[in-house]
DSSP file (Angstrom, degrees, kcal/mol; ACC not computed):
  #  RESIDUE AA STRUCTURE BP1 BP2  ACC     N-H-->O    O-->H-N    N-H-->O    O-->H-N    TCO  KAPPA ALPHA  PHI   PSI    X-CA   Y-CA   Z-CA
    1    1 A M              0   0    0      0, 0.0     2,-0.2     0, 0.0     3,-0.0   0.000 360.0 360.0 360.0 134.3  155.4   79.0   46.0
    2    2 A T     >  -     0   0    0      1,-0.1     4,-1.7     4,-0.0     5,-0.1  -0.495 360.0-111.8 -90.4 162.9  152.2   77.4   47.4
    3    3 A A  H  > S+     0   0    0      1,-0.2     4,-2.4     2,-0.2     5,-0.2   0.875 117.7  55.8 -62.2 -38.6  150.2   78.7   50.3
    4    4 A M  H  > S+     0   0    0      1,-0.2     4,-1.5     2,-0.2    -1,-0.2   0.887 107.0  47.1 -68.3 -36.1  151.3   75.5   52.3
    5    5 A S  H  > S+     0   0    0      2,-0.2     4,-1.2     1,-0.2    -1,-0.2   0.821 111.1  53.0 -73.6 -29.4  155.0   76.2   51.8
    6    6 A I  H  X S+     0   0    0     -4,-1.7     4,-1.0     2,-0.2     3,-0.5   0.950 111.8  44.0 -69.4 -48.0  154.6   79.8   52.8
    7    7 A S  H  < S+     0   0    0     -4,-2.4    -2,-0.2     1,-0.2    -1,-0.2   0.809 109.7  57.5 -69.2 -26.9  152.8   78.9   56.1
    8    8 A A  H  < S+     0   0    0     -4,-1.5    -1,-0.2     1,-0.2    -2,-0.2   0.831 109.7  44.6 -66.0 -34.2  155.3   76.2   56.8
    9    9 A N  H  < S+     0   0    0     -4,-1.2    -1,-0.2    -3,-0.5    -2,-0.2   0.599  90.5 105.6 -86.6 -15.0  158.1   78.7   56.6
   10   10 A R  S  < S-     0   0    0     -4,-1.0   162,-0.1    -3,-0.2     2,-0.1  -0.440  75.5-116.5 -70.8 137.4  156.3   81.3   58.7
   11   11 A L        -     0   0    0     -2,-0.1    -1,-0.1     1,-0.1    -2,-0.1  -0.392  30.0-111.7 -67.8 149.8  157.5   81.7   62.3
   12   12 A D     >  -     0   0    0      1,-0.1     4,-2.6    -2,-0.1     3,-0.4  -0.399  34.1-101.0 -76.5 164.2  155.1   80.9   65.1
   13   13 A P  H  > S+     0   0    0      0, 0.0     4,-2.7     0, 0.0     5,-0.2   0.836 120.6  56.5 -59.7 -32.6  153.9   83.7   67.3
   14   14 A A  H  > S+     0   0    0      2,-0.2     4,-2.3     1,-0.2     5,-0.1   0.930 111.2  42.9 -62.3 -44.8  156.3   83.0   70.1
   15   15 A A  H  > S+     0   0    0     -3,-0.4     4,-2.7     2,-0.2    -1,-0.2   0.892 113.2  51.8 -69.0 -38.4  159.2   83.3   67.8
   16   16 A T  H  X S+     0   0    0     -4,-2.6     4,-2.0     2,-0.2    -2,-0.2   0.923 112.1  46.4 -64.4 -42.4  157.9   86.4   66.1
   17   17 A A  H  X S+     0   0    0     -4,-2.7     4,-2.2    -5,-0.2    -2,-0.2   0.938 113.4  49.8 -62.9 -43.7  157.3   88.1   69.5
   18   18 A A  H  X S+     0   0    0     -4,-2.3     4,-2.2     1,-0.2    -2,-0.2   0.912 110.3  49.2 -63.3 -41.1  160.8   87.0   70.7
   19   19 A L  H  X S+     0   0    0     -4,-2.7     4,-2.5     2,-0.2    -1,-0.2   0.851 108.0  54.5 -64.4 -34.0  162.4   88.4   67.6
   20   20 A A  H  X S+     0   0    0     -4,-2.0     4,-2.8     2,-0.2     5,-0.4   0.912 108.8  49.9 -64.7 -41.5  160.4   91.7   68.0
   21   21 A V  H  X S+     0   0    0     -4,-2.2     4,-2.2     1,-0.2     5,-0.3   0.909 111.3  48.5 -63.1 -41.2  161.9   91.9   71.5
   22   22 A V  H  X S+     0   0    0     -4,-2.2     4,-1.8     3,-0.2    -2,-0.2   0.923 116.2  42.1 -67.1 -42.1  165.4   91.3   70.1
   23   23 A A  H  X S+     0   0    0     -4,-2.5     4,-2.0     2,-0.2    -2,-0.2   0.950 121.9  37.9 -71.8 -49.6  165.1   93.9   67.4
   24   24 A V  H  X S+     0   0    0     -4,-2.8     4,-2.2     2,-0.2    -3,-0.2   0.888 117.4  50.9 -71.6 -40.4  163.4   96.6   69.4
   25   25 A G  H  X S+     0   0    0     -4,-2.2     4,-2.1    -5,-0.4    -1,-0.2   0.905 111.8  46.8 -63.3 -41.8  165.4   95.9   72.5
   26   26 A A  H  X S+     0   0    0     -4,-1.8     4,-2.8    -5,-0.3     5,-0.2   0.909 112.5  50.4 -66.4 -42.2  168.7   96.1   70.6
   27   27 A A  H  X S+     0   0    0     -4,-2.0     4,-2.4     1,-0.2    -2,-0.2   0.873 109.8  51.9 -65.5 -34.9  167.6   99.3   68.9
   28   28 A T  H  X S+     0   0    0     -4,-2.2     4,-2.1     2,-0.2    -2,-0.2   0.925 111.3  45.5 -66.7 -44.5  166.7  100.7   72.3
   29   29 A I  H  X S+     0   0    0     -4,-2.1     4,-2.5     2,-0.2    -2,-0.2   0.908 112.4  51.1 -66.9 -42.5  170.1   99.9   73.8
   30   30 A L  H  X S+     0   0    0     -4,-2.8     4,-2.5     1,-0.2    -2,-0.2   0.907 109.6  51.9 -60.2 -41.0  171.9  101.3   70.7
   31   31 A G  H  X S+     0   0    0     -4,-2.4     4,-2.7    -5,-0.2    -2,-0.2   0.910 108.3  50.4 -58.6 -43.4  169.8  104.5   71.1
   32   32 A A  H  X S+     0   0    0     -4,-2.1     4,-2.1     1,-0.2    -2,-0.2   0.896 111.4  47.6 -61.2 -41.5  170.9  104.8   74.7
   33   33 A Y  H  X>S+     0   0    0     -4,-2.5     4,-3.3     2,-0.2     5,-0.5   0.893 110.9  53.0 -69.1 -36.9  174.5  104.4   73.7
   34   34 A F  I  X>S+     0   0    0     -4,-2.5     4,-2.2     1,-0.2     5,-1.9   0.955 111.0  46.0 -60.5 -49.6  174.0  107.0   70.9
   35   35 A F  I  <5S+     0   0    0     -4,-2.7     6,-3.2     3,-0.2    -1,-0.2   0.890 119.8  40.9 -60.4 -39.3  172.6  109.5   73.4
   36   36 A Q  I  <5S+     0   0    0     -4,-2.1    -2,-0.2     4,-0.2    -1,-0.2   0.942 126.9  26.8 -76.6 -46.4  175.4  108.8   75.8
   37   37 A Y  I  <5S+     0   0    0     -4,-3.3    -3,-0.2    -5,-0.1    -2,-0.2   0.721 131.6  30.7 -92.1 -25.8  178.4  108.6   73.6
   38   38 A V  I  <<S+     0   0    0     -4,-2.2    -3,-0.2    -5,-0.5    -4,-0.1   0.838 129.9  31.4 -97.2 -44.4  177.5  110.7   70.6
   39   39 A L  S   <S-     0   0    0     -5,-1.9    -3,-0.2     2,-0.1    -4,-0.2   0.567 101.0-125.2 -94.3  -9.2  175.2  113.3   72.0
   40   40 A G        +     0   0    0     -6,-0.4     2,-1.0     1,-0.2    -4,-0.2   0.761  54.5 151.8  74.6  24.0  176.9  113.4   75.4
   41   41 A V        -     0   0    0     -6,-3.2    -1,-0.2    -7,-0.2    -2,-0.1  -0.780  36.8-147.8 -87.7 102.0  173.7  112.7   77.5
   42   42 A A        -     0   0    0     -2,-1.0     2,-0.1    -3,-0.1    -6,-0.0  -0.527  13.0-123.5 -78.4 135.9  175.1  111.0   80.6
   43   43 A P        -     0   0    0      0, 0.0    92,-0.1     0, 0.0    -1,-0.1  -0.448  15.8-137.2 -78.7 150.1  172.8  108.4   82.2
   44   44 A C     >  -     0   0    0     -2,-0.1     4,-1.8    92,-0.1     3,-0.3  -0.427  38.3 -92.7 -89.9 173.6  171.8  108.6   85.8
   45   45 A P  H  > S+     0   0    0      0, 0.0     4,-1.9     0, 0.0     5,-0.1   0.859 127.7  52.7 -57.8 -37.3  171.7  105.4   88.0
   46   46 A L  H  > S+     0   0    0      2,-0.2     4,-1.8     1,-0.2    52,-0.1   0.814 105.8  53.8 -70.9 -29.5  168.1  104.7   87.2
   47   47 A C  H  > S+     0   0    0     -3,-0.3     4,-1.4     2,-0.2    -1,-0.2   0.885 109.2  48.4 -66.0 -40.3  168.8  105.0   83.5
   48   48 A L  H  X S+     0   0    0     -4,-1.8     4,-1.5     2,-0.2    -2,-0.2   0.887 107.8  55.3 -65.2 -38.9  171.5  102.4   83.9
   49   49 A D  H  X S+     0   0    0     -4,-1.9     4,-0.9     1,-0.2     3,-0.2   0.904 105.3  52.9 -59.8 -44.0  169.1  100.2   85.9
   50   50 A Q  H  X S+     0   0    0     -4,-1.8     4,-0.8     1,-0.2     3,-0.3   0.830 104.1  56.5 -60.8 -34.2  166.7  100.4   83.0
   51   51 A R  H >X S+     0   0    0     -4,-1.4     4,-2.0     1,-0.2     3,-0.6   0.872  94.4  67.0 -64.5 -39.7  169.4   99.2   80.6
   52   52 A M  H 3X S+     0   0    0     -4,-1.5     4,-1.6     1,-0.3     5,-0.2   0.863  94.1  59.4 -55.3 -36.5  170.0   96.0   82.7
   53   53 A V  H 3X S+     0   0    0     -4,-0.9     4,-3.1    -3,-0.3     3,-0.4   0.929 107.1  45.3 -58.1 -44.9  166.5   94.7   81.8
   54   54 A Y  H <X S+     0   0    0     -4,-0.8     4,-2.4    -3,-0.6    -1,-0.2   0.854 106.0  60.0 -66.1 -35.8  167.5   94.8   78.1
   55   55 A Y  H  < S+     0   0    0     -4,-2.0    -1,-0.2     1,-0.2    -2,-0.2   0.837 117.4  33.2 -62.0 -32.2  170.8   93.2   78.8
   56   56 A A  H  X S+     0   0    0     -4,-1.6     4,-1.5    -3,-0.4    -2,-0.2   0.874 120.2  48.0 -86.9 -45.3  168.9   90.2   80.2
   57   57 A A  H  X S+     0   0    0     -4,-3.1     4,-2.7    -5,-0.2     5,-0.2   0.855 105.4  55.8 -71.8 -37.3  165.8   90.2   77.9
   58   58 A V  H  X S+     0   0    0     -4,-2.4     4,-2.1     2,-0.2    -1,-0.2   0.958 111.9  40.8 -65.6 -51.4  167.4   90.6   74.5
   59   59 A P  H  > S+     0   0    0      0, 0.0     4,-2.2     0, 0.0    -1,-0.2   0.902 116.6  51.1 -63.1 -37.7  169.7   87.5   74.7
   60   60 A L  H  X S+     0   0    0     -4,-1.5     4,-2.3     1,-0.2    -2,-0.2   0.923 109.8  49.4 -62.1 -44.0  166.9   85.5   76.4
   61   61 A A  H  X S+     0   0    0     -4,-2.7     4,-2.7     1,-0.2    -1,-0.2   0.879 108.8  53.5 -65.0 -35.4  164.5   86.5   73.6
   62   62 A L  H  X S+     0   0    0     -4,-2.1     4,-2.4     2,-0.2    -1,-0.2   0.923 110.2  47.7 -65.3 -41.3  167.1   85.4   71.0
   63   63 A V  H  X S+     0   0    0     -4,-2.2     4,-2.6     2,-0.2    -2,-0.2   0.901 111.4  50.0 -63.2 -41.3  167.3   82.0   72.7
   64   64 A V  H  X S+     0   0    0     -4,-2.3     4,-2.8     2,-0.2     5,-0.2   0.927 111.1  48.8 -63.6 -45.5  163.6   81.7   72.8
   65   65 A A  H  X S+     0   0    0     -4,-2.7     4,-2.3     1,-0.2    -2,-0.2   0.918 113.2  47.3 -61.3 -43.2  163.3   82.6   69.1
   66   66 A L  H  X S+     0   0    0     -4,-2.4     4,-1.9     2,-0.2    -1,-0.2   0.913 112.9  49.2 -61.9 -42.5  166.1   80.0   68.2
   67   67 A A  H  <>S+     0   0    0     -4,-2.6     5,-2.7     1,-0.2    -2,-0.2   0.921 111.9  48.6 -66.9 -41.0  164.3   77.4   70.4
   68   68 A A  H ><5S+     0   0    0     -4,-2.8     3,-1.2     1,-0.2    -1,-0.2   0.902 111.8  48.5 -63.5 -40.7  161.0   78.0   68.8
   69   69 A R  H 3<5S+     0   0    0     -4,-2.3    -1,-0.2     1,-0.3    -2,-0.2   0.807 109.3  53.8 -70.0 -29.9  162.5   77.8   65.3
   70   70 A A  T 3<5S-     0   0    0     -4,-1.9    -1,-0.3    -5,-0.2    -2,-0.2   0.236 117.4-113.9 -89.7  14.1  164.2   74.6   66.2
   71   71 A A  T < 5 +     0   0    0     -3,-1.2    -3,-0.2     1,-0.1    -2,-0.1   0.876  50.8 176.9  57.9  43.6  160.9   73.1   67.3
   72   72 A A      < -     0   0    0     -5,-2.7    -1,-0.1     1,-0.2     5,-0.1  -0.306  50.0 -66.4 -69.0 162.8  161.9   72.9   71.0
   73   73 A P    >>  -     0   0    0      0, 0.0     4,-1.6     0, 0.0     3,-0.8  -0.281  48.3-126.4 -55.5 135.0  159.1   71.6   73.4
   74   74 A R  H 3> S+     0   0    0      1,-0.3     4,-2.9     2,-0.2     5,-0.3   0.853 106.6  56.1 -59.4 -41.2  156.4   74.2   73.4
   75   75 A P  H 3> S+     0   0    0      0, 0.0     4,-2.2     0, 0.0    -1,-0.3   0.872 107.6  50.2 -59.1 -32.7  156.3   74.5   77.3
   76   76 A L  H <> S+     0   0    0     -3,-0.8     4,-2.1     2,-0.2    -2,-0.2   0.911 112.0  46.4 -68.9 -43.5  160.0   75.4   77.2
   77   77 A V  H  X S+     0   0    0     -4,-1.6     4,-2.3     2,-0.2     5,-0.2   0.917 115.7  45.6 -64.7 -47.8  159.5   78.1   74.5
   78   78 A L  H  X S+     0   0    0     -4,-2.9     4,-2.3     2,-0.2    -2,-0.2   0.867 110.6  54.6 -67.8 -35.0  156.5   79.6   76.4
   79   79 A G  H  X S+     0   0    0     -4,-2.2     4,-1.5    -5,-0.3    -1,-0.2   0.917 110.3  45.7 -62.9 -43.5  158.4   79.5   79.7
   80   80 A G  H  X S+     0   0    0     -4,-2.1     4,-1.6     1,-0.2    -2,-0.2   0.900 113.2  50.2 -65.2 -39.0  161.3   81.4   78.2
   81   81 A L  H  X S+     0   0    0     -4,-2.3     4,-2.2     1,-0.2    -2,-0.2   0.868 106.6  55.0 -67.3 -35.7  158.8   83.9   76.6
   82   82 A A  H  X S+     0   0    0     -4,-2.3     4,-2.2     2,-0.2    -1,-0.2   0.863 106.5  51.5 -67.4 -32.3  157.1   84.3   80.0
   83   83 A L  H  X S+     0   0    0     -4,-1.5     4,-2.3     2,-0.2    -1,-0.2   0.858 108.0  51.8 -68.6 -35.5  160.5   85.3   81.5
   84   84 A V  H  X S+     0   0    0     -4,-1.6     4,-2.4     2,-0.2    -2,-0.2   0.908 108.6  52.2 -66.6 -41.2  160.9   87.8   78.8
   85   85 A L  H  X S+     0   0    0     -4,-2.2     4,-2.4     2,-0.2    -2,-0.2   0.925 109.1  48.7 -55.2 -50.0  157.5   89.1   79.6
   86   86 A V  H  X S+     0   0    0     -4,-2.2     4,-2.4     1,-0.2    -1,-0.2   0.905 110.1  51.9 -59.2 -44.3  158.4   89.5   83.3
   87   87 A A  H  X S+     0   0    0     -4,-2.3     4,-2.9     2,-0.2    -1,-0.2   0.925 109.6  49.2 -60.0 -45.3  161.6   91.3   82.3
   88   88 A M  H  X S+     0   0    0     -4,-2.4     4,-2.4     1,-0.2    -2,-0.2   0.897 111.0  50.1 -62.5 -41.5  159.7   93.8   80.2
   89   89 A L  H  X S+     0   0    0     -4,-2.4     4,-2.5     2,-0.2    -1,-0.2   0.904 110.0  50.2 -66.0 -40.5  157.2   94.4   83.0
   90   90 A V  H  X S+     0   0    0     -4,-2.4     4,-2.4     2,-0.2    -2,-0.2   0.929 110.5  50.4 -58.7 -47.0  160.1   95.0   85.4
   91   91 A G  H  X S+     0   0    0     -4,-2.9     4,-2.1     1,-0.2    -2,-0.2   0.874 109.7  49.6 -62.4 -36.4  161.6   97.4   82.9
   92   92 A A  H  X S+     0   0    0     -4,-2.4     4,-2.7     2,-0.2    -1,-0.2   0.925 110.2  52.6 -64.9 -42.3  158.4   99.2   82.6
   93   93 A G  H  X S+     0   0    0     -4,-2.5     4,-2.5     1,-0.2    -2,-0.2   0.888 109.8  46.8 -58.3 -42.9  158.2   99.4   86.4
   94   94 A I  H  X S+     0   0    0     -4,-2.4     4,-2.7     2,-0.2    -1,-0.2   0.892 113.1  49.7 -67.9 -38.2  161.6  100.8   86.7
   95   95 A A  H  X S+     0   0    0     -4,-2.1     4,-2.5     2,-0.2    -2,-0.2   0.881 110.2  50.2 -68.2 -37.7  160.8  103.4   84.0
   96   96 A I  H  X S+     0   0    0     -4,-2.7     4,-2.5     2,-0.2    -2,-0.2   0.931 111.4  49.2 -60.0 -47.6  157.5  104.3   85.7
   97   97 A Y  H  X S+     0   0    0     -4,-2.5     4,-2.2     1,-0.2    -2,-0.2   0.938 112.3  48.5 -57.4 -47.5  159.5  104.8   88.9
   98   98 A H  H  X S+     0   0    0     -4,-2.7     4,-2.5     1,-0.2    -1,-0.2   0.920 110.1  50.9 -62.0 -42.0  162.1  106.9   87.1
   99   99 A S  H  X S+     0   0    0     -4,-2.5     4,-2.3     1,-0.2    -1,-0.2   0.899 108.6  52.1 -63.9 -38.3  159.4  109.0   85.5
  100  100 A G  H  <>S+     0   0    0     -4,-2.5     5,-3.0     1,-0.2     6,-0.8   0.878 108.4  50.7 -65.9 -36.3  157.8  109.6   88.8
  101  101 A V  H ><5S+     0   0    0     -4,-2.2     3,-1.0     3,-0.2    -2,-0.2   0.915 110.8  50.4 -65.3 -40.2  161.1  110.8   90.3
  102  102 A E  H 3<5S+     0   0    0     -4,-2.5    -2,-0.2     1,-0.3    -1,-0.2   0.901 111.5  46.3 -62.2 -41.2  161.4  113.1   87.3
  103  103 A W  T 3<5S-     0   0    0     -4,-2.3    -1,-0.3    -5,-0.2    -2,-0.2   0.434 114.2-120.3 -82.5  -0.3  158.0  114.5   87.9
  104  104 A K  T < 5S+     0   0    0     -3,-1.0    -3,-0.2    -4,-0.3    -2,-0.1   0.796  72.5 134.4  67.7  31.0  158.8  114.9   91.6
  105  105 A F  S   <S-     0   0    0     -5,-3.0    -4,-0.2     1,-0.2    -5,-0.1   0.790  81.0  -1.0 -75.9 -28.1  155.9  112.5   92.5
  106  106 A W  S    S-     0   0    0     -6,-0.8    -1,-0.2    -9,-0.1    -2,-0.2  -0.968  90.7 -87.7-152.9 159.2  158.2  110.7   94.9
  107  107 A P        -     0   0    0      0, 0.0    -6,-0.1     0, 0.0     3,-0.1  -0.431  40.6-130.4 -74.3 150.3  161.9  111.0   95.9
  108  108 A G        -     0   0    0      1,-0.2   -10,-0.0    -7,-0.2     4,-0.0  -0.302  38.6 -68.8 -89.2 179.5  164.6  109.2   94.0
  109  109 A P    >   -     0   0    0      0, 0.0     3,-0.9     0, 0.0    28,-0.2  -0.252  39.4-122.9 -64.3 155.2  167.4  107.0   95.2
  110  110 A Q  T 3  S+     0   0    0      1,-0.2     3,-0.2    -3,-0.1    -2,-0.0   0.666 102.5  73.1 -74.3 -18.6  170.2  108.6   97.2
  111  111 A D  T >   +     0   0    0      1,-0.2     3,-0.6     2,-0.1    -1,-0.2   0.277  64.9 101.6 -83.3  15.3  172.9  107.3   94.8
  112  112 A C  T <   +     0   0    0     -3,-0.9    -1,-0.2     1,-0.2    25,-0.2  -0.061  54.8  91.7 -85.9  36.6  171.9  109.8   92.2
  113  113 A S  T 3  S-     0   0    0      1,-0.3    -1,-0.2    -3,-0.2    23,-0.1   0.248  94.2-100.9-116.2  14.7  174.7  112.0   93.0
  114  114 A G    <   -     0   0    0     -3,-0.6    -1,-0.3    21,-0.4    20,-0.1  -0.089  56.7 -40.0  91.1 168.3  177.4  110.7   90.6
  115  115 A P        +     0   0    0      0, 0.0    -3,-0.0     0, 0.0    -4,-0.0  -0.416  42.9 176.8 -71.6 139.3  180.3  108.5   91.0
  116  116 A I        +     0   0    0     -2,-0.1     3,-0.3    16,-0.0     2,-0.2   0.411  48.2 103.7-119.1  -3.6  182.4  108.8   94.1
  117  117 A N  S    S+     0   0    0      1,-0.2     0, 0.0     2,-0.1     0, 0.0  -0.481  78.0  13.8 -81.3 151.2  184.9  105.9   93.5
  118  118 A S        +     0   0    0     -2,-0.2    -1,-0.2     1,-0.1     3,-0.1   0.921  63.1 155.4  54.2  60.1  188.5  106.3   92.3
  119  119 A L        -     0   0    0     -3,-0.3     9,-0.3     1,-0.3     2,-0.1   0.393  47.8-132.3 -93.4   4.4  189.0  110.0   92.9
  120  120 A G        -     0   0    0      8,-0.1    -1,-0.3     3,-0.0    -2,-0.1  -0.436  47.4 -13.8  90.2-159.6  192.8  109.5   93.2
  121  121 A T        -     0   0    0     -2,-0.1     3,-0.4    -3,-0.1     4,-0.3  -0.236  68.6-102.9 -77.5 170.5  195.2  110.8   95.8
  122  122 A A  S >  S+     0   0    0      1,-0.2     3,-0.8     2,-0.2     4,-0.4   0.845 120.8  56.8 -62.6 -34.2  194.5  113.5   98.3
  123  123 A G  T 3  S+     0   0    0      1,-0.2     3,-0.3     2,-0.1     4,-0.3   0.837 113.3  38.2 -66.9 -35.5  196.5  116.0   96.2
  124  124 A S  T 3> S+     0   0    0     -3,-0.4     4,-2.6     1,-0.2    -1,-0.2   0.317  87.0 102.2 -98.7   8.9  194.4  115.5   93.1
  125  125 A L  H <> S+     0   0    0     -3,-0.8     4,-2.1    -4,-0.3    -1,-0.2   0.881  80.0  49.6 -65.6 -39.2  191.1  115.2   94.9
  126  126 A L  H  > S+     0   0    0     -4,-0.4     4,-2.1    -3,-0.3    -1,-0.2   0.896 112.6  48.1 -63.5 -39.7  190.0  118.7   94.1
  127  127 A D  H  > S+     0   0    0     -4,-0.3     4,-1.3     1,-0.2    -2,-0.2   0.906 112.1  49.3 -66.0 -40.3  190.8  118.2   90.4
  128  128 A A  H  < S+     0   0    0     -4,-2.6     4,-0.4    -9,-0.3    -2,-0.2   0.892 110.2  50.9 -64.0 -37.7  188.9  114.9   90.4
  129  129 A M  H >< S+     0   0    0     -4,-2.1     3,-0.9     1,-0.2    -2,-0.2   0.876 107.9  52.7 -68.7 -37.7  185.9  116.5   92.1
  130  130 A K  H 3< S+     0   0    0     -4,-2.1    -1,-0.2     1,-0.2    -2,-0.2   0.809 112.2  45.8 -66.2 -28.6  185.8  119.2   89.5
  131  131 A N  T 3< S+     0   0    0     -4,-1.3     2,-0.6    -5,-0.1    -1,-0.2   0.410  88.2 105.8 -94.7   1.2  185.8  116.7   86.7
  132  132 A T    <   -     0   0    0     -3,-0.9     2,-0.4    -4,-0.4   -13,-0.0  -0.739  65.7-140.4 -87.3 122.2  183.2  114.5   88.2
  133  133 A S        -     0   0    0     -2,-0.6     2,-0.6     2,-0.0    -2,-0.1  -0.675   6.8-149.0 -84.3 128.6  179.9  114.8   86.5
  134  134 A V        -     0   0    0     -2,-0.4     2,-0.6   -20,-0.1   -20,-0.1  -0.872  13.8-174.0 -99.7 120.0  176.8  114.7   88.7
  135  135 A V        -     0   0    0     -2,-0.6   -21,-0.4   -92,-0.1     2,-0.3  -0.955  11.1-155.5-117.5 112.8  173.8  113.2   86.9
  136  136 A R    >   -     0   0    0     -2,-0.6     3,-0.9   -23,-0.1   -23,-0.1  -0.643  15.6-143.0 -91.6 140.2  170.6  113.5   89.0
  137  137 A C  T 3  S+     0   0    0     -2,-0.3    -1,-0.1     1,-0.2   -93,-0.1   0.765  99.6  58.6 -69.0 -25.6  167.8  111.1   88.5
  138  138 A D  T 3  S+     0   0    0    -26,-0.2    -1,-0.2     1,-0.1    -2,-0.0   0.358  87.5  82.1 -89.1   7.4  165.2  113.9   89.1
  139  139 A Q  S <  S-     0   0    0     -3,-0.9    -1,-0.1   -36,-0.0   -37,-0.1  -0.904  84.2-132.4-110.6 104.1  166.5  115.9   86.2
  140  140 A P        -     0   0    0      0, 0.0     2,-0.7     0, 0.0    -2,-0.1  -0.209   3.5-141.6 -62.3 137.3  164.9  114.6   83.0
  141  141 A Q        -     0   0    0   -100,-0.0     7,-2.9     2,-0.0     2,-0.3  -0.883  31.7-164.2 -93.9 119.4  167.0  113.9   80.0
  142  142 A R  E     -A  147   0A   0     -2,-0.7     2,-0.4     5,-0.2     5,-0.2  -0.809  23.4-169.9-116.3 150.4  164.8  114.9   77.1
  143  143 A F  E >  S-A  146   0A   0      3,-2.5     3,-1.6    -2,-0.3    -2,-0.0  -0.978  85.7 -11.1-133.4 120.0  164.7  114.4   73.4
  144  144 A L  T 3  S-     0   0    0     -2,-0.4     3,-0.1     1,-0.3    -1,-0.1   0.858 130.9 -56.2  57.6  35.2  162.3  116.4   71.3
  145  145 A G  T 3  S+     0   0    0      1,-0.2     2,-0.4     0, 0.0    -1,-0.3   0.421 115.6 112.2  85.2  -3.1  160.7  117.5   74.6
  146  146 A V  E <  S-A  143   0A   0     -3,-1.6    -3,-2.5     3,-0.0    -1,-0.2  -0.891  71.0-116.9-111.8 132.7  160.0  113.9   75.7
  147  147 A S  E  >  -A  142   0A   0     -2,-0.4     4,-2.2    -5,-0.2    -5,-0.2  -0.432  15.3-136.3 -65.1 135.3  161.7  112.4   78.8
  148  148 A L  H  > S+     0   0    0     -7,-2.9     4,-2.1     1,-0.2    -1,-0.1   0.868 107.9  55.3 -63.4 -36.3  163.9  109.3   77.8
  149  149 A A  H  > S+     0   0    0     -8,-0.3     4,-1.7     1,-0.2    -1,-0.2   0.912 107.4  49.3 -64.9 -40.4  162.5  107.5   80.9
  150  150 A N  H  > S+     0   0    0      1,-0.2     4,-1.6     2,-0.2    -2,-0.2   0.892 108.5  53.1 -65.2 -38.5  158.9  108.2   79.6
  151  151 A C  H  X S+     0   0    0     -4,-2.2     4,-2.5     1,-0.2    -1,-0.2   0.899 107.6  52.2 -60.2 -39.2  160.0  106.8   76.1
  152  152 A N  H  X S+     0   0    0     -4,-2.1     4,-3.1     1,-0.2     5,-0.3   0.842 102.4  58.2 -71.0 -29.0  161.2  103.7   77.9
  153  153 A V  H  X S+     0   0    0     -4,-1.7     4,-2.2   -58,-0.2    -1,-0.2   0.941 110.8  43.4 -57.3 -44.8  157.8  103.2   79.7
  154  154 A V  H  X S+     0   0    0     -4,-1.6     4,-2.5     2,-0.2    -2,-0.2   0.906 116.0  46.8 -68.5 -43.2  156.2  103.1   76.3
  155  155 A I  H  X S+     0   0    0     -4,-2.5     4,-2.4     2,-0.2     5,-0.2   0.933 113.8  47.3 -61.9 -46.9  158.8  100.8   74.7
  156  156 A S  H  X S+     0   0    0     -4,-3.1     4,-1.9     1,-0.2    -2,-0.2   0.923 114.7  46.3 -63.5 -44.4  158.8   98.4   77.7
  157  157 A L  H  X S+     0   0    0     -4,-2.2     4,-2.3    -5,-0.3    -1,-0.2   0.904 112.1  51.5 -65.1 -41.5  155.0   98.2   77.8
  158  158 A A  H  X S+     0   0    0     -4,-2.5     4,-2.1     1,-0.2    -2,-0.2   0.908 110.7  47.3 -62.4 -40.7  154.8   97.7   74.0
  159  159 A L  H  X S+     0   0    0     -4,-2.4     4,-2.2     2,-0.2    -1,-0.2   0.815 109.2  54.8 -69.6 -30.9  157.3   94.9   74.1
  160  160 A A  H  X S+     0   0    0     -4,-1.9     4,-2.5     2,-0.2    -2,-0.2   0.871 108.8  49.5 -68.1 -36.4  155.4   93.4   77.1
  161  161 A C  H  X S+     0   0    0     -4,-2.3     4,-2.3     2,-0.2    -2,-0.2   0.892 110.2  48.5 -69.3 -37.4  152.3   93.4   74.9
  162  162 A V  H  X S+     0   0    0     -4,-2.1     4,-2.2     2,-0.2    -2,-0.2   0.894 112.8  49.5 -65.5 -39.4  154.0   91.8   72.0
  163  163 A T  H  X S+     0   0    0     -4,-2.2     4,-1.7     2,-0.2    -2,-0.2   0.920 109.8  50.6 -67.2 -41.0  155.4   89.2   74.3
  164  164 A L  H  X S+     0   0    0     -4,-2.5     4,-2.0     1,-0.2    -2,-0.2   0.893 109.2  51.8 -60.8 -39.8  151.9   88.6   75.8
  165  165 A W  H  X S+     0   0    0     -4,-2.3     4,-2.5     1,-0.2    -1,-0.2   0.928 107.6  52.1 -58.9 -45.1  150.5   88.2   72.3
  166  166 A G  H  < S+     0   0    0     -4,-2.2    -1,-0.2     1,-0.2    -2,-0.2   0.810 110.6  49.1 -60.4 -30.8  153.2   85.7   71.5
  167  167 A L  H  < S+     0   0    0     -4,-1.7    -1,-0.2     1,-0.1    -2,-0.2   0.868 117.5  38.7 -72.9 -38.8  152.3   83.7   74.6
  168  168 A R  H  < S+     0   0    0     -4,-2.0    -2,-0.2    -5,-0.1    -3,-0.2   0.748  94.4  93.5 -89.3 -25.6  148.6   83.7   73.9
  169  169 A A  S  < S-     0   0    0     -4,-2.5     2,-0.3    -5,-0.2  -155,-0.1  -0.358  79.0-113.7 -72.7 149.7  148.5   83.2   70.1
  170  170 A K        -     0   0    0   -157,-0.1     2,-0.2    -2,-0.1    -1,-0.1  -0.619  25.0-124.1 -80.0 138.1  148.3   79.7   68.8
  171  171 A A              0   0    0     -2,-0.3  -159,-0.1  -159,-0.1    -1,-0.1  -0.552 360.0 360.0 -73.7 145.6  151.2   78.1   66.9
  172  172 A N              0   0    0     -2,-0.2    -1,-0.1  -162,-0.1    -2,-0.0   0.521 360.0 360.0 -72.7 360.0  150.5   76.8   63.4
């Protein structure tokens, strides 16, 4: 293989950044599901809000990567990547807010008191209330001593930096 054919097959920075968001974002969501469904760490409402960012950013980043690989117009690719950057910054903001709630820097949302819907009939109300899990946003969920919200701050900011690199780097 010659140097020219290697560089022709190399992805441009926008596609590389978008694929990094896809891979790390999907791994982050899978990790969240692992904590929830395997380890039994129930998410609070702010945890669920942080996931929403990945639900939007990962598919968008995949579309951006495919568009870049298909030689779509550069402004379109960069515009899509800019949206991914905004999503990652929003995710970092939510995670920072959640971390502040955990550290008691500011009060959390009032809906951090668990689900109240579908408690059944009046006769089974007490049983339903006993089985309702209350997950508070101000009680940190930790893994190896580190808050999961704090981990998401780092992941979101790292993906924002990668996305910014993809926006600023020149395509070959």
